[in-house]
N, C-alpha and C positions, 0 to 999 in steps of 0.2 A: 735767476729770479724764481724760476720754476722750482728748483731744488729747495730754495728757502721757503716758498709757500707750502710745499709738501711737508717740510719739517715743522712748520707752525701748526699745520692741520694735525699731524701726528701727536704733537704736544697737547693740542686741545683735546683730542680724543682720550689720551692717557690721563690728563687731569680730570676729565669728566668721569671716566670709569673709576679712577681712584677716589674722587670725592663722593661718587655714588656709593661705593663700597663702604667708605668711612661712615657715611650717613646711615646706611643700612645697619652696620654693626652697632652704631650708637643707638639707633631706634630699637634694635633688638635688645640691647642692654637695658634701655629704659623700660621696655615692655616687660622683660623678665624681672627687672628690679622693682618696678612699681605696679604695672598693670597685672602681671601674672601673680605677683605676690599678694596684691590686693584681692584678686579673684579667689586665690586659694584660701585666703584668710577671711573671706566674706562670711557673713552670718548664715547665708543660705547654704553654702558648701559645708560649713561646720555642722549645721543642723542636719543636712543630708547624711553626713557620715555618722552622726550620733544616732540617727533613726535607722541605720542599717540599710539605706536605699542607695548608697554610693556603689556603683559598679566600676571597678578599676579596669584599666586597659588589660585585655587578655582574659578577663573574667566573663562569665556568661550570665545573661539575664535569667530570671526565674520563669518568665512567660513570654510568649509572642502576643502582641496586640495587633489587631487588624482594623485598619481605618479606611473608610471610603475616601477616594481621591476626588469626590465631587464631580465637577465638570471636566476633570482631566481624563476620566474614564478608566482609572486604574485603582488598584488596592495597594495601600502602603502598610508595610510590616514594621512595627516598632518593637524594640525590646522594652520589657517592663521588669524592673522599675527604672532603668536608665533613661528610657524614652528616646534612645538613639534610633534613627531610621536605619533599618537593616537592609531592606530591599523594597522594590516596587514591582508589583505583579501586573503586567498589561492584561486588561480584560476587554473593554469596549473601545480601546484606543489603538492607534497605530504606533508601534514601537520599532523604529527603524533599526536599532541596534540588534534586535533579535529577529527582525523580519516579521514580527507579529502583527496581524491585522491587515496586511496588504492583500486584500481579496483572498485571504486564507480560509479554506474550508475546514471547519471543525470535524464534520462528518460528510459523507457522500450524500447529502440531502440539502435541504434549504437552510439549515442552521449555519449561518456564516457570520464572520466578524467583518462587518462593512465599515469603511472609514466615514462614519457619520460625522458631520461637522459639529454636532451638538450632542452632549451626553449629560446625564444627571443621575448620579449614583447616591442613593440613600445608604444608611449603615448596613454592613454585611452581617451575616449570622452563621454560626458554626453548627454542624450537625450534632445530634444528640443520641444517646442511648440511655434508657431508663432515667431521663431527666438530667443527665450530665453530659457535658461536652465530650465527644469521642475523638475529636481531632481528625476525622476522616475527610470531610468536605467543608468548604465555605461557600455560601451562596450570596449573591448580590444582584440587584436589579438595576436596570437602566430605565428610569421613569420616562425620559424624553422619547425613547424609541420602543417602549413596551417589550423589553427583553429581560430574561433572567439568565444568569451565568453561574457555572459551578467551577470552583477551584479545588483541585486535589491538593490537600495539605501535606501529603508525603513528598511531593515534588514542587509545591508552590507554583503550580502552573494552571491556567484555565484550560479545561478539557472539553467543556460543552457549553453551548449557548442556545437558548430557545426563544423564539419570538412567539408571544401569546396571541392567538387569533381572537377576533370578535370584540376586542376591547382596546382601550387607549389609556396610557399613563399608569403603568404598574407602580404603585407607591408603597403601601405597607407590605412588608414581606416578613413572615415568620415561619418557623419550622415545627413540625410535629415532634414533641418531646418524648412521648411514651407510646409504645415500648421502645421505638427508635424513630429516626427521621425517615418515615416512609413517604411523606408528602412535604412539599414546599408550598405553603399557602401564600397567595399573592392577591392583593386587592387591586382592582382597576379603579382608579379614582374618578374618572370623568365619564358621565353618561354620553353615549353616542347612538346614532340611529342603528336599529337592528331590523334588517340587515344593512350594513353600512356601505351601500352602493350608490348613494345619492338620492334614493327615492323619498326619504323622509327628512331632508335637511330643514325644511320649513315647518316641521311638525314635532316640536320637542316632546309631545306626549308619548311618542314612540322612541324616545331616547332612554336607554337603560345601560347599566353597567353590571359587572359580574365579579363574583368571588371565584378564584381559580386555584385548582390543586394540580401541582406538577409532581410527577413521579421522580423521586430523588435519584434513582439509579439510572433510569432511561432518559430522564429529562423530557419525556413526552408529557403533554398536558393531559391529565387523567380525566378531569371533568370540570365543568363550569356551572355556577349557579347564578341565575339572574335575580337581582334584588331591586327593591324600591329605593329611591334616593340615590345617593352615591356611597362610596366606600373610601375610608382614609387609612387608618392604621389597624393592625390586627395582632392577635396573639393566641396561642394554643394553650389548653389547660394541661394538667399533669395526669390526665387519665387517657389521653389519646383520642377522646371522643368529641370534645367541644372546642370550637374556635370562635372567638368574638372579634367583631370588626366595628369600628366607629363609623358613623355617618354624620357629616356636618351639613349636608344639603338635602334634608328630607323634603324640602320644597321642590327639589329638582329644578332650581332656578337657573336661568341662563345668564343672569347678570349678578354682580356682587351684591347689590341691594336685595335681590330676590332670595339669595342664599342665606340671608340673615333675618328673614321675616319671622319665622316661627320661634317661639320661646323655648321649645324643646325639640331636640332631634332624637337620635336613638343609637343604640348598639344592636347589631344583628348577631345572634348566636347561631352557628351552624352545627347541626348534628351530623358528624362525619359518618357514623355507622348507618344512619338512615339514608344518607346520600349514596353510600356505597351499595346499599340494598336496592335503592331505586335504579341505579345504573345497571346492576346485575339483572333486575327484572325488566329492563328495557324501557323504563318510564322516563324517557328523555327525547330530545329532538337534536338535530344538528342544524347549523345555520350556514348558508352560503356554501362556499367550497370547503369549509372546515369539517372534519369528521369527528371533532371532539364532542362528547355528550354534553348537552346543555339542559339543565334542570330548572324548574320554576321555583324559586325561593322567595317570591314576593309575598306580601302579607296574606296570611291565611294558609300558607304552605305548611305541611307536616315536617318539612326539612329545616325550618328556621323559626326563630323567635325574635320579635322586635321589642326591645326594652327601652322605654323613654328615658332620656337623660337630659341634663341642661344643654342649652343651645351650643351649637358649633364645637363639638368635642374634637380632640386631635388624637392623642396617644391613648393606648389601652395596653395594660400589662396584667399578667397573672401574678397574684401575690405569691411570695416565696413559700408560704405554707400550703399552697395549692387550693385554698378555699374560695378565693375571690378573683374576679376580674375587676380592675380599677381603671376607670376612664376619666381623663381630666378635661375640663372645659378649656376653650381657647379664646372665645370672645366674650364670655360672660363677665360683666363688670365686677362681680363679686368673687371671681375665681381665686384671686390672690388674697383677698381680705377675709374670707370665710373658710378656714381650714376645717376639714371634716373631723368631727369629734364623736359623733354617735351615729349608729346605724340601726335599722330594723332589717329583718331578713325573712324571706319567705320563698316558696317555690310553687310552681304550678305544674300540672301534668298535661302534656300534649302527646297524643298517640302513645300513651303508656310509657313515656319517657320523662324523667324529671328534667325540666328545662329551667335555667336560671330566670328569675323574674326581677323586675325593677323594684328596688327596696329603699332607695335613699333619696330624699328631697333636697339634700344639701347642694348648694350652687358650686361648691368647689370641686367635689369629687363625687363620682358615682361608684358604689361598691355593691356587688350582688353575689349571692352564694353560688358555689359550684359543687357538683358531686366530687367526692374524694375517693380515690381508688384505695381499697384496703391494702395495707402493708406497703404502700408506696412511700418513698422518701422524696418529698416534693422539693426540697431545697438543693439545687445543684451546686456541688463544690466548685470552687474557682480553679478548675484544671486547665482552663483556657480563658481568653478574654476576647470579646468582640465589642467594638464600639461603633 
């Protein structure tokens, strides 16, 4: 009886494996005959081939694209135009396959990759020389934990991470374009007590935030500038001298309603040369245990210019011809229905320096003039891509 039962079980297993194999072959035939054929003959695939963006197996893409991994804490590298994911670069996350981030010290100091449970990575940016991508470094920030990291693009590995003192929530991050990326400019979005040791928690009047410059080579924080309101996004010009940052909370409100009270907020323009001169002259302070020079860039300072724009702006970018900073509204009800069609332009002089001035009353866009460096080529060629 036992032998018969074992025989029946063996037959059952053989039938099951045989039937599974037959089903698999049939499924593969159907997929290749119908699904794959339909896919290969689809309009999208045919259009991709006709447009020259089809990258066949074994062929190489024209560009690398670098994307933020968001809350994953990593950077993802995609081929362009194939859009295939080529690799993932661990940055602020723990990557067990490589041992990255497990209490690993980047240098023999306080710069460490800690396994924070929450991360938030905005878009990365590639270093530049003379306004064009040079492929040397890629920089990305962790807004949730107020850190900035640098990736070496020759080896596609993170090599330095810096925690920014005296501030909270690094959001906007852009690089000096000309003559090269000497500084990484980073906005701290949220005003916090200064000094942040608990003494002024109930006194928002003493809450401030800062504009931060990080040395691109050493990754040390070079200097910080205290501002009025808050800071959101930022961009540098094509002279190497001016950097503009949006402020959507000129009210310095502590609730959502308070941050939307004013009909206008502003863009702050920072004069990098004037700031460097002030640091060299010793016209700065330090806060708490940090040794980073902190300068006063609040209204009336010779280091900054506050330019009124429509309420609650978000992004700011330098125009490709190097003439303008363009800031877009975020909460203005007319932002999407009133495209900018005409502008006035003017400039004023502060401390013998030409500083951009508010020139446009349109609710959709704010555009204002910038100095242009003679002989510069402001439009960077697409030698690399960062998103």
